[in-house]
C-alpha positions as CSV (number, residue, x, y, z in Angstrom):
1,M,0.0,0.0,0.0
2,P,1.5,3.4,-1.0
3,V,2.1,5.8,1.9
4,T,0.0,8.9,1.6
5,R,1.2,12.3,2.7
6,T,-1.2,12.3,5.6
7,S,-0.1,8.9,6.9
8,A,3.6,9.9,6.5
9,T,3.0,13.1,8.5
10,A,1.2,11.2,11.2
11,R,4.0,8.7,11.5
12,A,6.6,11.5,11.7
13,V,4.6,13.3,14.5
14,T,4.2,10.0,16.4
15,A,7.8,9.2,16.1
16,G,8.8,12.6,17.2
17,V,6.5,12.5,20.3
18,V,7.8,9.1,21.3
19,M,11.4,10.1,21.0
20,L,11.0,13.4,22.8
21,A,9.1,11.5,25.6
22,W,12.0,9.0,25.8
23,I,14.6,11.7,26.1
24,A,12.5,13.5,28.7
25,L,12.3,10.3,30.7
26,L,16.1,9.9,30.6
27,W,16.6,13.4,32.0
28,L,13.9,12.9,34.6
29,L,15.5,9.7,35.8
30,E,18.9,11.3,36.0
31,G,17.3,14.1,38.0
32,I,15.8,11.6,40.4
33,D,19.2,9.8,40.6
34,T,21.0,13.0,41.4
35,A,18.5,14.1,44.0
36,T,18.6,10.7,45.8
37,G,22.4,10.4,46.0
38,H,22.7,8.2,42.8
39,S,20.5,5.6,44.3
40,L,19.3,4.4,40.8
41,D,22.9,3.5,39.8
42,T,22.3,0.2,41.6
43,Y,20.2,-0.8,38.6
44,G,23.2,-0.8,36.4
45,V,24.6,-4.2,35.2
46,S,27.3,-5.9,37.2
47,P,28.9,-8.8,35.2
48,R,28.3,-12.5,35.8
49,D,25.9,-12.2,38.7
50,P,22.7,-14.0,37.9
51,A,20.7,-11.5,40.0
52,E,21.9,-8.7,37.7
53,L,20.2,-10.0,34.7
54,A,17.0,-8.3,35.9
55,D,18.8,-4.9,35.5
56,I,19.6,-5.3,31.8
57,V,16.5,-3.3,30.7
58,P,16.5,-0.6,33.4
59,S,20.2,0.0,32.9
60,A,19.6,1.3,29.4
61,F,17.5,4.2,30.8
62,L,20.0,5.3,33.5
63,H,23.2,7.4,33.3
64,S,26.2,8.2,35.5
65,G,25.7,12.0,35.3
66,W,24.4,14.9,33.4
67,E,27.2,14.9,30.9
68,H,26.6,11.2,30.2
69,V,22.9,11.6,29.5
70,A,23.5,14.8,27.4
71,S,26.0,12.9,25.2
72,N,23.5,10.2,24.4
73,S,20.4,12.4,24.0
74,V,21.0,13.9,20.5
75,P,22.1,10.7,18.7
76,L,19.4,8.7,20.4
77,L,16.8,11.3,19.4
78,V,17.9,11.5,15.7
79,L,18.5,7.8,15.2
80,G,15.4,6.8,17.1
81,F,13.2,9.2,15.2
82,I,14.4,7.8,11.9
83,A,14.0,4.2,13.0
84,A,10.5,4.9,14.5
85,L,9.3,6.2,11.2
86,G,9.1,2.6,10.0
87,G,6.4,1.9,12.6
88,L,6.3,1.8,16.4
89,G,5.7,-1.9,16.7
90,R,8.8,-2.8,14.7
91,F,10.7,0.0,16.4
92,A,9.9,-1.4,19.9
93,A,10.9,-4.9,18.8
94,V,14.2,-3.6,17.5
95,V,15.0,-1.6,20.6
96,L,14.2,-4.6,22.8
97,V,16.5,-6.8,20.8
98,V,19.3,-4.2,21.1
99,I,18.9,-3.7,24.8
100,V,18.9,-7.4,25.6
101,T,21.9,-8.1,23.3
102,S,23.9,-5.2,24.6
103,G,23.0,-6.0,28.2
104,L,23.9,-9.7,27.9
105,G,27.1,-8.8,26.2
106,V,28.0,-6.5,29.0
107,W,27.0,-9.1,31.6
108,L,29.2,-11.7,30.0
109,T,32.3,-9.7,29.1
110,A,32.6,-6.6,31.2
111,P,35.4,-6.5,33.8
112,A,34.6,-7.7,37.3
113,N,33.6,-5.2,39.9
114,T,32.1,-2.7,37.4
115,V,28.7,-1.3,36.9
116,T,27.5,-0.4,33.4
117,L,24.6,1.8,32.6
118,G,23.5,4.2,29.9
119,A,21.7,4.4,26.5
120,S,24.7,4.3,24.4
121,G,24.2,0.6,23.7
122,V,20.8,1.6,22.2
123,V,22.5,4.4,20.2
124,F,25.0,1.9,18.7
125,G,22.2,-0.6,18.1
126,L,20.0,1.9,16.2
127,F,23.1,3.0,14.2
128,G,23.8,-0.6,13.2
129,Y,20.1,-1.3,12.4
130,L,19.7,1.8,10.2
131,L,23.0,1.1,8.5
132,V,22.0,-2.3,7.1
133,R,18.2,-2.1,7.1
134,G,18.0,-0.9,3.5
135,F,20.2,-3.6,2.2
136,V,18.3,-6.3,4.1
137,D,14.9,-5.0,3.0
138,R,16.1,-4.1,-0.5
139,R,14.6,-0.7,-0.2
140,P,16.6,2.0,-2.1
141,L,15.4,4.9,0.1
142,D,16.5,3.1,3.2
143,V,19.9,2.3,1.6
144,V,20.4,6.0,1.0
145,I,19.4,6.8,4.6
146,G,21.9,4.3,5.8
147,V,24.7,5.8,3.7
148,V,23.8,9.3,5.1
149,I,23.8,8.0,8.6
150,A,27.2,6.3,8.0
151,A,28.6,9.6,6.8
152,V,27.2,11.6,9.8
153,Y,27.7,9.1,12.6
154,G,30.4,6.8,11.2
155,S,32.8,7.9,13.9
156,L,30.7,6.0,16.4
157,L,32.4,2.8,15.2
158,W,35.5,3.8,17.1
159,G,33.4,3.3,20.3
160,V,33.4,-0.5,19.8
161,L,37.2,-0.6,20.4
162,P,38.7,-0.8,24.0
163,T,40.5,2.5,23.6
164,E,39.2,4.6,26.6
165,S,38.9,3.5,30.2
166,G,35.6,4.1,31.9
167,I,33.7,3.6,28.6
168,S,31.8,0.4,28.0
169,W,33.1,-0.7,24.6
170,Q,31.3,-4.0,25.3
171,G,27.9,-2.3,25.5
172,H,28.7,-0.4,22.3
173,L,29.9,-3.5,20.4
174,F,27.1,-5.8,21.5
175,G,24.5,-3.0,20.9
176,L,25.8,-2.7,17.3
177,I,25.6,-6.4,16.9
178,G,22.0,-6.4,18.3
179,G,21.0,-3.7,15.8
180,V,22.3,-5.7,12.8
181,V,20.6,-8.9,14.2
182,A,17.3,-6.9,14.5
183,A,17.5,-5.7,10.9
184,F,17.5,-9.3,9.7
185,A,15.1,-10.6,12.3
186,F,12.5,-8.0,11.5
187,R,13.1,-7.5,7.8
188,R,10.0,-6.7,5.7
189,P,8.5,-9.5,3.6
190,R,9.1,-9.1,-0.1
191,R,6.1,-8.5,-2.3
192,P,5.4,-11.4,-4.6
193,R,6.2,-10.7,-8.1
194,R,3.4,-10.5,-10.6
195,P,3.3,-13.4,-13.0
196,R,4.4,-12.5,-16.4
197,E,1.9,-12.3,-19.1
198,P,2.4,-14.9,-21.8
199,Y,4.0,-13.5,-24.9
200,D,2.9,-14.1,-28.5
201,Y,6.2,-14.6,-30.4
202,V,6.3,-13.1,-33.9
203,T,9.1,-14.0,-36.3
204,V,10.5,-11.4,-38.7
């Protein structure tokens, strides 16, 4: 079914509202965390403790300070908005896969006696998802979008390398992997080709 201008506008408005609400939630949670002496940091992920598996989802919505939440807000807003234009159901499924993959990767591979939290795993996941989505779905417009995103945010890929202490490259790497996995897991079904009409061959 072709997308009308009205439906496209409605999707854009919905995607914008969802992402602005998400960003507002991150800042609200950081405000609560700061006001309560960083009591919410306990919901970050500590590796290889079975009880910490329950913190995989909440850890993606918490941060270690105002600078941390600020650094994640703009790329999350931009990449999330673009991804959400494809439909909120698919977007929610992609985000869930990214959060779980990133969180499990951190839980399995992060150094002992560390606590990991933040939305950067989701940022890397959405980056990976948008980067390959067009090729997986074979949609030229999404391929172009992926190329533009690669040009603008390609430097994010340095974040999957263990080059800076205090930064969870594990969360970044496994978030990126989760985004690529989600692109394949939720690829759009291809439209069946119309059968060709039989030809009448004429010799000359």
